C-alpha positions in Angstrom: 7.5 -21.3 -57.1 4.3 -22.2 -59.1 1.8 -19.4 -59.5 -1.5 -19.2 -57.6 -4.8 -18.3 -59.3 -7.1 -16.5 -57.1 -10.8 -16.3 -57.0 -12.0 -12.8 -57.8 -13.5 -12.3 -54.3 -10.3 -13.2 -52.8 -8.6 -10.7 -54.8 -11.0 -8.0 -53.7 -10.5 -9.1 -50.0 -6.7 -8.8 -50.3 -6.9 -5.5 -52.0 -9.0 -4.2 -49.1 -6.5 -5.5 -46.6 -3.6 -3.7 -48.4 -5.5 -0.4 -47.9 -5.9 -1.0 -44.2 -4.1 1.0 -41.6 -2.1 -2.1 -40.8 -0.3 -2.1 -44.1 2.3 0.7 -44.4 4.7 -0.2 -47.2 8.2 -0.9 -46.3 7.7 0.1 -42.7 5.3 -2.3 -40.8 3.6 -4.8 -43.2 3.5 -5.0 -47.0 1.6 -8.3 -46.8 -2.3 -8.2 -46.7 -3.8 -9.8 -43.7 -6.1 -12.9 -44.3 -7.6 -12.6 -40.6 -8.6 -8.9 -41.5 -9.7 -9.7 -45.0 -11.9 -12.5 -43.9 -13.1 -10.5 -40.8 -12.0 -13.4 -38.6 -12.9 -13.1 -34.8 -9.7 -14.7 -34.0 -6.5 -12.5 -33.9 -3.6 -14.1 -35.8 -1.0 -15.8 -33.5 2.2 -13.6 -32.9 5.0 -14.3 -35.3 7.5 -16.8 -33.9 10.5 -15.7 -35.9 11.5 -12.5 -37.6 14.0 -12.3 -40.1 16.1 -9.1 -40.8 18.1 -9.3 -44.2 20.5 -6.5 -44.5 22.4 -5.9 -47.8 25.6 -3.9 -47.9 25.5 -2.4 -51.4 29.2 -1.9 -51.4 29.8 -5.6 -51.6 28.9 -7.1 -55.0 28.5 -10.9 -55.0 29.2 -13.4 -57.6 26.2 -15.6 -58.8 26.9 -18.4 -56.4 26.9 -16.1 -53.4 23.7 -14.2 -54.7 22.0 -17.7 -55.0 22.8 -18.6 -51.5 21.3 -15.3 -50.3 18.2 -15.9 -52.1 18.0 -19.6 -51.1 18.7 -18.8 -47.4 16.1 -15.9 -47.3 13.5 -17.7 -49.1 13.6 -20.7 -46.7 13.3 -18.6 -43.7 10.3 -16.6 -44.8 7.3 -19.0 -44.1 4.1 -19.0 -42.2 4.2 -17.7 -38.7 7.2 -15.5 -39.5 8.0 -11.8 -40.2 10.8 -10.3 -42.3 12.4 -7.0 -43.1 14.5 -6.5 -46.2 16.9 -3.6 -46.0 19.9 -2.2 -47.9 22.7 0.4 -47.0 26.2 1.7 -48.3 27.3 5.1 -47.1 25.3 7.9 -45.5 27.7 10.3 -47.0 27.0 9.1 -50.6 23.2 9.4 -50.0 22.9 5.6 -49.7 21.5 5.5 -46.3 19.8 2.6 -44.5 16.6 1.8 -46.5 13.9 -0.7 -45.7 12.7 -2.0 -49.0 10.0 -4.5 -47.8 8.6 -5.7 -44.5 5.8 -8.0 -43.6 4.3 -11.0 -41.7 3.1 -14.3 -43.1 0.4 -15.1 -40.5 0.3 -18.3 -38.7 -2.6 -20.9 -39.3 -5.5 -21.2 -37.0 -5.2 -23.8 -34.2 -6.7 -27.1 -35.4 -8.8 -27.2 -32.3 -10.6 -23.9 -33.2 -11.4 -24.7 -36.7 -14.4 -26.8 -35.8 -16.0 -23.5 -34.6 -15.8 -21.8 -37.9 -18.1 -22.4 -41.0 -16.8 -24.5 -43.8 -17.3 -21.6 -46.3 -15.3 -19.1 -44.1 -12.5 -21.6 -43.8 -12.4 -22.3 -47.5 -12.0 -18.6 -48.2 -9.5 -18.3 -45.4 -7.3 -21.1 -46.6 -7.2 -19.9 -50.1 -6.2 -16.5 -48.9 -3.6 -17.9 -46.8 -2.2 -20.0 -49.7 -2.2 -16.8 -51.7 -0.7 -14.8 -48.9 2.5 -17.1 -48.7 3.2 -16.6 -52.5 2.6 -12.9 -52.3 4.8 -12.4 -49.3 7.8 -14.5 -50.7 7.2 -12.6 -53.9 7.6 -9.2 -52.2 10.8 -10.4 -50.3 12.3 -11.6 -53.4 11.6 -8.5 -55.2 13.1 -6.3 -52.6 16.0 -8.7 -52.4 16.6 -8.3 -56.3 16.4 -4.7 -56.0 19.1 -4.6 -53.2 21.5 -7.0 -55.0 21.2 -5.1 -58.2 22.1 -1.8 -56.5 25.5 -3.3 -55.4 28.8 -1.5 -56.7 32.4 -1.7 -55.8 32.6 1.9 -56.8 31.2 3.3 -53.4 34.1 4.9 -51.6 32.8 4.5 -48.1 31.0 1.8 -46.2 29.0 2.5 -43.0 28.7 -0.8 -41.7 28.5 -0.1 -38.0 26.4 3.1 -38.3 23.7 1.1 -40.3 23.9 -1.9 -37.9 23.4 0.6 -35.0 20.5 2.1 -36.8 18.6 -1.2 -37.7 19.3 -2.5 -34.1 16.4 -0.2 -32.7 13.9 -2.0 -35.0 15.3 -5.3 -34.2 15.1 -4.7 -30.4 11.3 -3.8 -30.7 10.6 -7.2 -32.4 8.4 -9.3 -30.1 9.3 -12.4 -32.0 10.8 -15.2 -29.9 13.6 -15.8 -32.4 15.3 -12.9 -34.1 17.6 -13.6 -37.0 19.9 -11.0 -38.7 21.1 -12.1 -42.1 24.1 -9.7 -42.9 25.3 -9.7 -46.4 28.4 -7.6 -46.4 32.2 -7.8 -46.6 32.2 -6.4 -43.0 35.0 -4.0 -43.9 34.0 -0.7 -42.2 35.3 2.3 -44.1 34.0 5.4 -42.5 34.7 8.3 -40.1 34.9 5.7 -37.2 37.7 3.6 -38.8 38.9 1.8 -42.0 39.4 -1.9 -42.2 41.5 -1.5 -45.4 45.1 -1.4 -46.1 46.7 -1.2 -49.6 43.4 -2.5 -51.2 43.4 -5.5 -48.9 41.9 -6.3 -45.5 43.8 -4.5 -42.7 45.1 -6.7 -39.7 43.0 -4.8 -37.2 43.2 -4.9 -33.3 39.8 -5.8 -32.2 40.0 -4.1 -28.7 41.0 -0.8 -30.2 38.4 -0.9 -33.0 35.8 -1.7 -30.3 36.6 1.1 -28.2 36.5 3.4 -31.3 33.0 2.0 -32.1 31.8 2.7 -28.5 33.3 6.2 -28.5 31.3 6.9 -31.8 28.2 5.4 -30.2 28.0 2.9 -32.9 27.1 0.0 -30.8 23.4 -0.9 -30.7 21.0 -3.4 -29.0 19.9 -6.2 -31.0 17.7 -7.8 -28.2 19.5 -11.1 -28.3 19.3 -11.9 -32.0 21.5 -14.4 -33.8 23.7 -12.9 -36.6 24.7 -14.7 -39.7 27.2 -13.1 -42.1 27.8 -13.8 -45.7 30.6 -12.1 -47.7 33.0 -11.4 -45.1 36.5 -10.2 -46.4 35.6 -9.7 -50.0 37.7 -7.1 -51.6 36.3 -5.7 -54.8 37.6 -4.1 -57.8 35.6 -2.8 -61.0 37.2 -4.0 -64.2 35.5 -3.4 -67.5 32.3 -2.3 -65.7 32.0 -5.8 -64.0 32.3 -6.0 -60.2 34.5 -9.0 -59.1 36.6 -10.1 -56.3 40.1 -8.6 -56.6 41.8 -11.9 -56.2 44.0 -10.6 -53.5 45.3 -13.0 -50.8 43.5 -12.6 -47.3 45.7 -13.8 -44.6 43.9 -16.3 -42.4 45.2 -14.5 -39.2 43.9 -11.2 -40.6 40.4 -12.7 -41.3 40.5 -14.3 -37.8 41.0 -10.9 -36.0 38.3 -9.4 -38.2 35.9 -12.1 -36.8 37.2 -11.4 -33.4 36.1 -7.8 -33.7 32.8 -8.5 -35.0 32.2 -11.3 -32.2 33.1 -8.5 -29.6 31.0 -6.1 -31.3 27.9 -8.1 -31.5 28.3 -9.3 -27.9 28.4 -5.6 -26.8 25.3 -5.2 -28.8 23.3 -8.1 -27.1 23.6 -10.2 -30.1 25.4 -13.5 -31.0 27.5 -14.0 -34.1 26.3 -17.5 -35.1 28.1 -17.7 -38.4 30.8 -15.8 -40.2 30.9 -16.7 -43.9 34.2 -15.5 -45.3 32.9 -15.2 -47.8 30.4 -18.2 -48.2 28.3 -19.7 -45.3 29.4 -23.1 -44.3 26.0 -24.0 -42.8 22.5 -22.6 -43.6 20.9 -19.8 -41.9 18.4 -21.4 -39.4 
């Protein structure tokens, strides 16, 4: 994306907005509000879409899959949307669920209302909104790069369900009409709840049995009707010469089918819909 040159006054306004109580880094909103900075009498319209990108740091990706993560995330972050970028691996290894960045790119002023606003104020506001879009995508990209750079196949455990349960409470609270969860993970649970591995490969699980384990462990959340897109399912990693790569082991299609059946059931029990299960790549873009 091309860089944007800001007027000094615009930079001052944005800096003031960042210091406002509305901007709590990594929690509520890392993005300065143009409505607040320009003292607009109008409230920004509520976000239509909120995107939750969750990176499993036990799942290193090759360059192509990383590019797919960045492309899909970048396309979803636009005016009128909110985003949350988070990472996790294993609670026992101190790599708990961590929100790296969160923010809202505000929606535009309704065209019918613009005639009631001075030309000078509109000029400053429009310039701020252009800068806000660039700032927001940059903040999301920085958080995404940090999460992807922290991935490793050396983590012994992977708390997929526990991390999803924890994030689900944040997702349920979202007031956005459309909630999208973009989950970058091998989807191979390896915790005190269960292990989806066998002999360094994907285990042929029994979906009903595994769902019961999840329910008994209270690892089923409430996603408030979100749609879930998975990238990376079934990747089995090894570390050779310090480089993470797919192990190259054969994943039986039947084994992968029952893995998807489990996650279909898990998300249905969590009031969400599994829209796409990339094993490992997505066949359709996240939208």
